C-alpha positions as a Markdown table, in Angstrom:
| # | Residue | x | y | z |
|---|---|---|---|---|
| 1 | Met | 15.4 | 3.1 | -17.1 |
| 2 | Asp | 18.1 | 5.8 | -16.0 |
| 3 | Met | 20.7 | 4.7 | -18.5 |
| 4 | Gln | 17.9 | 4.7 | -21.2 |
| 5 | Thr | 16.8 | 8.3 | -20.2 |
| 6 | Ser | 20.3 | 9.5 | -20.1 |
| 7 | Phe | 21.3 | 8.3 | -23.5 |
| 8 | Leu | 17.9 | 9.6 | -25.0 |
| 9 | Asp | 18.8 | 13.3 | -23.4 |
| 10 | Arg | 22.3 | 13.1 | -24.7 |
| 11 | Leu | 20.7 | 12.1 | -28.2 |
| 12 | Phe | 18.5 | 15.2 | -28.2 |
| 13 | Asp | 21.3 | 17.5 | -26.6 |
| 14 | Ala | 23.6 | 16.5 | -29.7 |
| 15 | Gly | 20.6 | 17.1 | -32.0 |
| 16 | Leu | 20.7 | 13.6 | -33.6 |
| 17 | Leu | 17.3 | 12.7 | -32.4 |
| 18 | Ile | 14.5 | 15.5 | -32.2 |
| 19 | Asp | 11.9 | 15.8 | -29.3 |
| 20 | Thr | 8.3 | 15.7 | -30.4 |
| 21 | Gly | 6.8 | 15.3 | -27.0 |
| 22 | Ile | 5.6 | 12.0 | -27.4 |
| 23 | Asp | 7.8 | 8.9 | -26.4 |
| 24 | Gly | 9.0 | 6.9 | -29.1 |
| 25 | Leu | 8.1 | 9.5 | -31.7 |
| 26 | Tyr | 11.4 | 11.3 | -32.8 |
| 27 | Gly | 12.5 | 13.5 | -35.6 |
| 28 | Arg | 16.2 | 12.5 | -37.0 |
| 29 | Ser | 18.9 | 15.0 | -37.8 |
| 30 | Gly | 20.6 | 14.8 | -41.4 |
| 31 | Gln | 23.8 | 12.8 | -39.5 |
| 32 | Phe | 21.5 | 10.4 | -38.0 |
| 33 | Glu | 19.9 | 9.7 | -41.4 |
| 34 | Asp | 23.5 | 9.7 | -43.2 |
| 35 | Val | 24.4 | 6.9 | -40.7 |
| 36 | Ile | 21.2 | 4.9 | -41.7 |
| 37 | Ala | 21.7 | 5.4 | -45.5 |
| 38 | Ala | 25.6 | 4.2 | -45.0 |
| 39 | Phe | 24.5 | 0.9 | -43.3 |
| 40 | Glu | 21.8 | 0.4 | -45.9 |
| 41 | Arg | 24.7 | 0.4 | -48.4 |
| 42 | Leu | 26.4 | -1.9 | -46.6 |
| 43 | Ile | 23.4 | -4.2 | -46.3 |
| 44 | Asp | 23.2 | -3.8 | -50.3 |
| 45 | Lys | 26.8 | -4.9 | -50.4 |
| 46 | Phe | 26.3 | -8.0 | -48.6 |
| 47 | Gly | 23.0 | -8.9 | -50.2 |
| 48 | Gly | 23.0 | -7.3 | -53.6 |
| 49 | Ala | 24.3 | -10.2 | -55.5 |
| 50 | Asp | 21.6 | -12.6 | -54.2 |
| 51 | Gly | 19.1 | -10.9 | -56.8 |
| 52 | Ala | 16.3 | -9.9 | -54.8 |
| 53 | Glu | 13.4 | -8.1 | -56.3 |
| 54 | Ala | 13.1 | -5.1 | -54.6 |
| 55 | Met | 9.7 | -3.5 | -53.6 |
| 56 | Arg | 8.8 | -0.4 | -51.4 |
| 57 | Phe | 5.4 | 0.0 | -49.9 |
| 58 | Pro | 4.1 | 3.0 | -47.8 |
| 59 | Pro | 3.8 | 2.9 | -43.8 |
| 60 | Gly | 0.0 | 2.0 | -44.4 |
| 61 | Met | -1.4 | -1.0 | -45.5 |
| 62 | Asn | -4.8 | -2.8 | -46.9 |
| 63 | Arg | -6.9 | -3.1 | -43.8 |
| 64 | Ala | -8.6 | -6.3 | -45.4 |
| 65 | Phe | -5.0 | -7.9 | -45.6 |
| 66 | Phe | -4.2 | -6.8 | -42.1 |
| 67 | Glu | -7.2 | -8.5 | -40.7 |
| 68 | Lys | -6.7 | -11.5 | -42.8 |
| 69 | Ser | -3.1 | -11.8 | -41.6 |
| 70 | Gly | -3.7 | -12.6 | -38.1 |
| 71 | Tyr | -2.0 | -9.7 | -36.5 |
| 72 | Met | -4.7 | -8.9 | -34.0 |
| 73 | Lys | -4.8 | -12.4 | -32.8 |
| 74 | Ser | -1.5 | -12.2 | -31.7 |
| 75 | Phe | -0.3 | -8.6 | -31.0 |
| 76 | Pro | -3.5 | -6.2 | -30.6 |
| 77 | Gln | -1.6 | -4.4 | -28.0 |
| 78 | Leu | 1.0 | -3.3 | -30.8 |
| 79 | Ala | -1.4 | -2.5 | -33.8 |
| 80 | Gly | -2.1 | 1.2 | -35.1 |
| 81 | Thr | -5.4 | 1.8 | -37.2 |
| 82 | Val | -5.9 | 5.2 | -38.9 |
| 83 | His | -9.2 | 6.8 | -38.4 |
| 84 | Ser | -10.9 | 9.8 | -40.0 |
| 85 | Phe | -13.8 | 12.3 | -39.5 |
| 86 | Cys | -16.6 | 10.9 | -41.7 |
| 87 | Gly | -19.2 | 13.4 | -40.2 |
| 88 | Ser | -21.9 | 15.9 | -41.1 |
| 89 | Glu | -21.5 | 19.7 | -40.7 |
| 90 | Leu | -23.5 | 19.4 | -37.6 |
| 91 | Asp | -20.8 | 16.6 | -36.3 |
| 92 | His | -18.1 | 19.0 | -37.4 |
| 93 | Val | -19.6 | 21.7 | -35.1 |
| 94 | Ser | -19.7 | 19.2 | -32.4 |
| 95 | Leu | -16.3 | 18.1 | -32.9 |
| 96 | Leu | -15.0 | 21.8 | -32.9 |
| 97 | Glu | -17.0 | 22.3 | -29.4 |
| 98 | Cys | -15.2 | 19.6 | -27.8 |
| 99 | Met | -11.8 | 20.3 | -28.9 |
| 100 | Glu | -12.6 | 24.0 | -27.4 |
| 101 | Val | -13.4 | 22.8 | -24.1 |
| 102 | Gly | -10.9 | 19.9 | -24.1 |
| 103 | Glu | -13.1 | 17.0 | -24.3 |
| 104 | Asp | -12.5 | 14.0 | -26.6 |
| 105 | Trp | -12.9 | 15.0 | -30.0 |
| 106 | Thr | -11.9 | 11.5 | -31.3 |
| 107 | Lys | -15.1 | 9.5 | -30.6 |
| 108 | Gly | -16.7 | 10.6 | -33.9 |
| 109 | Gln | -13.7 | 9.2 | -36.0 |
| 110 | Glu | -14.2 | 6.3 | -38.0 |
| 111 | Ala | -11.7 | 3.5 | -39.3 |
| 112 | Thr | -10.5 | 3.9 | -42.6 |
| 113 | Asp | -9.4 | 1.0 | -44.9 |
| 114 | Ile | -5.9 | 1.8 | -43.9 |
| 115 | Val | -3.8 | 0.4 | -40.9 |
| 116 | Leu | -0.2 | 1.2 | -40.1 |
| 117 | Thr | 2.1 | -1.3 | -41.3 |
| 118 | Pro | 3.4 | -3.6 | -38.2 |
| 119 | Ala | 6.2 | -5.1 | -40.3 |
| 120 | Ala | 7.8 | -4.4 | -43.7 |
| 121 | Cys | 7.1 | -7.7 | -45.0 |
| 122 | Tyr | 3.3 | -7.7 | -44.5 |
| 123 | Pro | 1.9 | -6.2 | -47.7 |
| 124 | Leu | 4.2 | -8.5 | -49.6 |
| 125 | Tyr | 2.6 | -11.8 | -49.1 |
| 126 | Pro | -1.0 | -10.8 | -50.7 |
| 127 | Thr | 1.2 | -9.1 | -53.4 |
| 128 | Val | 3.0 | -12.3 | -54.2 |
| 129 | Ala | 0.2 | -14.5 | -54.1 |
| 130 | Lys | -1.7 | -12.4 | -56.7 |
| 131 | Arg | 0.9 | -13.3 | -59.2 |
| 132 | Gly | 0.1 | -16.9 | -59.1 |
| 133 | Asn | 2.8 | -19.9 | -58.4 |
| 134 | Leu | 6.3 | -18.9 | -57.6 |
| 135 | Pro | 8.9 | -20.6 | -59.9 |
| 136 | Lys | 10.6 | -23.5 | -58.4 |
| 137 | Thr | 13.3 | -21.6 | -57.2 |
| 138 | Gly | 11.1 | -19.6 | -55.4 |
| 139 | Gly | 11.2 | -15.9 | -54.7 |
| 140 | Leu | 13.5 | -13.5 | -53.0 |
| 141 | Phe | 12.4 | -9.8 | -52.1 |
| 142 | Asp | 14.1 | -6.7 | -50.8 |
| 143 | Leu | 11.8 | -4.5 | -48.5 |
| 144 | Gln | 12.1 | -1.4 | -46.6 |
| 145 | Ser | 9.4 | 0.7 | -44.6 |
| 146 | Tyr | 8.4 | 2.8 | -41.7 |
| 147 | Cys | 6.6 | 0.3 | -39.2 |
| 148 | Phe | 4.2 | 1.3 | -36.3 |
| 149 | Arg | 3.8 | -0.7 | -33.0 |
| 150 | His | 2.1 | 1.0 | -30.0 |
| 151 | Glu | 5.0 | 0.5 | -27.3 |
| 152 | Pro | 5.6 | 4.3 | -25.8 |
| 153 | Ser | 9.0 | 4.1 | -24.0 |
| 154 | Lys | 11.7 | 6.2 | -22.9 |
| 155 | Asp | 14.1 | 3.8 | -24.4 |
| 156 | Pro | 15.3 | 5.4 | -27.7 |
| 157 | Ala | 15.9 | 1.7 | -29.3 |
| 158 | Arg | 12.3 | 1.2 | -28.7 |
| 159 | Gln | 10.4 | 3.6 | -31.1 |
| 160 | Gln | 6.8 | 3.5 | -32.0 |
| 161 | Leu | 7.5 | 4.7 | -35.8 |
| 162 | Phe | 10.8 | 3.1 | -37.0 |
| 163 | Arg | 12.1 | 1.6 | -40.3 |
| 164 | Met | 12.8 | -2.1 | -40.9 |
| 165 | Arg | 14.7 | -3.4 | -43.9 |
| 166 | Glu | 13.8 | -7.0 | -44.8 |
| 167 | Tyr | 14.9 | -9.6 | -47.0 |
| 168 | Val | 12.0 | -12.2 | -47.3 |
| 169 | Cys | 12.6 | -15.8 | -49.0 |
| 170 | Met | 10.2 | -18.1 | -50.4 |
| 171 | Gly | 10.7 | -21.5 | -51.4 |
| 172 | Thr | 11.1 | -25.1 | -49.9 |
| 173 | Glu | 12.0 | -25.7 | -46.3 |
| 174 | Gln | 15.7 | -26.3 | -47.2 |
| 175 | His | 16.0 | -23.2 | -49.3 |
| 176 | Val | 14.5 | -20.9 | -46.9 |
| 177 | Thr | 16.3 | -22.3 | -43.8 |
| 178 | Asp | 19.5 | -22.0 | -45.8 |
| 179 | Phe | 18.8 | -18.6 | -46.4 |
| 180 | Arg | 18.2 | -17.7 | -42.7 |
| 181 | Gln | 21.5 | -19.4 | -41.7 |
| 182 | Arg | 23.5 | -17.4 | -44.2 |
| 183 | Trp | 22.1 | -13.8 | -43.2 |
| 184 | Met | 22.8 | -14.9 | -39.5 |
| 185 | Asp | 26.4 | -15.5 | -40.7 |
| 186 | Arg | 26.4 | -12.2 | -42.4 |
| 187 | Gly | 24.7 | -10.4 | -39.7 |
| 188 | Val | 27.6 | -11.0 | -37.3 |
| 189 | Glu | 30.0 | -10.2 | -40.2 |
| 190 | Met | 28.7 | -7.0 | -40.9 |
| 191 | Met | 28.6 | -5.8 | -37.3 |
| 192 | Lys | 32.0 | -6.9 | -36.9 |
| 193 | Ala | 33.0 | -4.8 | -39.7 |
| 194 | Val | 31.4 | -1.6 | -38.1 |
| 195 | Gly | 33.2 | -2.6 | -34.6 |
| 196 | Leu | 30.1 | -3.6 | -32.9 |
| 197 | Glu | 29.9 | -6.8 | -30.3 |
| 198 | Val | 27.0 | -9.0 | -30.9 |
| 199 | Thr | 25.5 | -12.3 | -29.7 |
| 200 | Ile | 22.9 | -14.3 | -31.4 |
| 201 | Asp | 20.0 | -15.7 | -29.3 |
| 202 | Ile | 16.9 | -17.6 | -29.5 |
| 203 | Ala | 14.0 | -15.5 | -29.1 |
| 204 | Asn | 10.0 | -15.3 | -29.3 |
| 205 | Asp | 7.7 | -12.4 | -30.4 |
| 206 | Pro | 5.7 | -10.6 | -27.8 |
| 207 | Phe | 2.5 | -12.5 | -28.1 |
| 208 | Phe | -0.5 | -11.3 | -26.1 |
| 209 | Gly | -2.2 | -12.8 | -23.3 |
| 210 | Arg | -2.1 | -16.4 | -21.7 |
| 211 | Ala | -2.7 | -18.3 | -25.2 |
| 212 | Gly | 0.3 | -16.1 | -26.4 |
| 213 | Lys | 2.7 | -17.6 | -23.6 |
| 214 | Met | 2.0 | -21.0 | -25.0 |
| 215 | Leu | 2.8 | -19.5 | -28.6 |
| 216 | Ala | 6.1 | -18.0 | -27.6 |
| 217 | Asn | 7.2 | -21.3 | -25.8 |
| 218 | Asn | 6.4 | -23.1 | -29.0 |
| 219 | Gln | 8.3 | -20.5 | -31.2 |
| 220 | Arg | 11.4 | -20.9 | -29.2 |
| 221 | Asp | 11.1 | -24.9 | -28.9 |
| 222 | Gln | 11.2 | -25.0 | -32.7 |
| 223 | Asn | 14.0 | -22.4 | -33.0 |
| 224 | Leu | 11.8 | -20.2 | -35.2 |
| 225 | Lys | 13.2 | -16.9 | -34.1 |
| 226 | Phe | 16.9 | -15.8 | -33.5 |
| 227 | Glu | 17.6 | -12.3 | -32.7 |
| 228 | Leu | 21.3 | -10.4 | -33.1 |
| 229 | Leu | 21.7 | -8.6 | -29.9 |
| 230 | Ile | 23.7 | -5.6 | -29.2 |
| 231 | Pro | 24.0 | -3.4 | -26.0 |
| 232 | Ile | 22.6 | -0.1 | -26.4 |
| 233 | Thr | 20.9 | 1.0 | -23.1 |
| 234 | Ser | 21.6 | -1.9 | -21.1 |
| 235 | Val | 24.6 | -4.6 | -21.0 |
| 236 | Ala | 22.1 | -7.0 | -19.1 |
| 237 | Asn | 19.2 | -6.6 | -21.7 |
| 238 | Pro | 21.0 | -6.2 | -25.0 |
| 239 | Thr | 18.8 | -4.7 | -27.9 |
| 240 | Ala | 17.6 | -7.0 | -30.8 |
| 241 | Cys | 19.0 | -5.2 | -33.9 |
| 242 | Met | 18.3 | -7.9 | -36.4 |
| 243 | Ser | 15.9 | -10.7 | -36.4 |
| 244 | Phe | 15.9 | -14.1 | -38.3 |
| 245 | Asn | 12.5 | -15.7 | -38.7 |
| 246 | Tyr | 11.5 | -18.9 | -40.2 |
| 247 | His | 7.6 | -19.0 | -40.5 |
| 248 | Gln | 7.6 | -22.6 | -41.8 |
| 249 | Asp | 4.5 | -22.9 | -44.1 |
| 250 | Ala | 2.3 | -20.5 | -42.1 |
| 251 | Phe | 2.1 | -17.5 | -44.5 |
| 252 | Gly | 2.3 | -20.2 | -47.5 |
| 253 | Thr | -1.0 | -21.5 | -46.4 |
| 254 | Lys | -2.8 | -18.2 | -45.3 |
| 255 | Trp | -1.9 | -16.3 | -48.6 |
| 256 | Gly | -2.0 | -19.4 | -51.0 |
| 257 | Leu | 2.0 | -19.1 | -51.7 |
| 258 | Asn | 2.7 | -22.3 | -54.0 |
| 259 | Leu | 5.6 | -23.2 | -55.6 |
| 260 | Glu | 5.7 | -24.6 | -59.5 |
| 261 | Asp | 4.7 | -27.9 | -58.4 |
| 262 | Gly | 1.7 | -26.9 | -56.5 |
| 263 | Ser | 3.5 | -27.5 | -52.9 |
| 264 | Val | 2.8 | -24.8 | -50.5 |
| 265 | Ala | 5.7 | -22.4 | -50.1 |
| 266 | His | 7.8 | -22.2 | -47.0 |
| 267 | Thr | 9.0 | -18.4 | -46.1 |
| 268 | Ala | 11.8 | -16.8 | -43.8 |
| 269 | Cys | 12.9 | -13.4 | -43.5 |
| 270 | Val | 15.7 | -11.3 | -42.1 |
| 271 | Gly | 15.0 | -7.8 | -40.4 |
| 272 | Phe | 17.3 | -5.0 | -39.7 |
| 273 | Gly | 16.0 | -2.4 | -37.1 |
| 274 | Leu | 17.6 | 0.5 | -39.0 |
| 275 | Glu | 17.2 | 3.0 | -36.0 |
| 276 | Arg | 18.4 | 0.5 | -33.5 |
| 277 | Ile | 21.5 | -0.3 | -35.6 |
| 278 | Ala | 22.2 | 3.6 | -35.8 |
| 279 | Leu | 21.7 | 3.9 | -32.1 |
| 280 | Ala | 24.0 | 1.1 | -31.4 |
| 281 | Leu | 27.0 | 2.7 | -33.4 |
| 282 | Phe | 26.4 | 6.0 | -31.8 |
| 283 | His | 26.3 | 4.4 | -28.2 |
| 284 | His | 29.2 | 2.4 | -29.2 |
| 285 | His | 31.7 | 4.9 | -31.1 |
| 286 | Gly | 30.3 | 8.2 | -29.7 |
| 287 | Leu | 28.0 | 10.9 | -30.9 |
| 288 | Asp | 30.3 | 12.6 | -33.1 |
| 289 | Val | 30.9 | 10.5 | -36.2 |
| 290 | Lys | 33.9 | 12.5 | -37.1 |
| 291 | Gln | 35.4 | 10.8 | -34.0 |
| 292 | Trp | 34.5 | 7.1 | -35.0 |
| 293 | Pro | 37.3 | 4.5 | -35.7 |
| 294 | Ala | 38.8 | 5.1 | -39.4 |
| 295 | Ser | 38.1 | 1.3 | -40.0 |
| 296 | Val | 34.4 | 1.8 | -39.2 |
| 297 | Arg | 34.1 | 5.1 | -41.4 |
| 298 | Lys | 36.0 | 3.4 | -44.1 |
| 299 | Thr | 33.4 | 0.5 | -44.0 |
| 300 | Leu | 30.5 | 2.9 | -43.9 |
| 301 | Trp | 31.6 | 5.6 | -46.2 |
| 302 | Gly | 34.9 | 4.2 | -48.1 |
């Protein structure tokens, strides 16, 4: 925790992150954003020739799609919903009185039809399903979105609102597992090009409760999730900066994603934690970009 707090304080002092008074909710400086933009260009360089269809969704998604996704079954502790005031004038007076005396003014708020997006790919599946069957070559999509996960922390690499860049592949089992392996190789190569030492390890999602332990074990046993790990605030517990996930036909079945021949599509995705990658670069190369190794600067800015 001390290493996390001290790195966070240094980021604040350098003006790279901006304190909002809420753990895990930070502003970013122009320099911080410039590093993310440069890394995204590197992603494009590695993945651009694959011909993915780009889509950009806002950081909120249709609540009905969110409910159907099953996210609340697995990760209720991370979800964020959007509530608004829907009351009368009298209710408004009561709300203002609560605020005036420091009481809870949120109890009259009602859930809207929007929830905060938990992962960039969640709005994609129902969108593609609406188009009808995928071609026999499957589909490849390029996404980027702010995402929300409710896990306040002093660790600057564990933010509540953060950006995720993703490629999502839909097709046969062989097609999507080949895609995942290709990106695992590319991920290592990319990080090497920016001077970061990485390891890739088998992983599991933070499923909730006792039933979640079983889901996590199954995920590991079947090699469904791998993470690319880089030390940021701890060498013993490096941070996952990329993840490589094979969903089998789970999303295909749930959303009715079928290939041309009517078979259920398998899906896989690769995710880049953009803030985490920027933080890894600042941690490893220093807080002043001008002092970074020439080779790293050349890779990112040419």
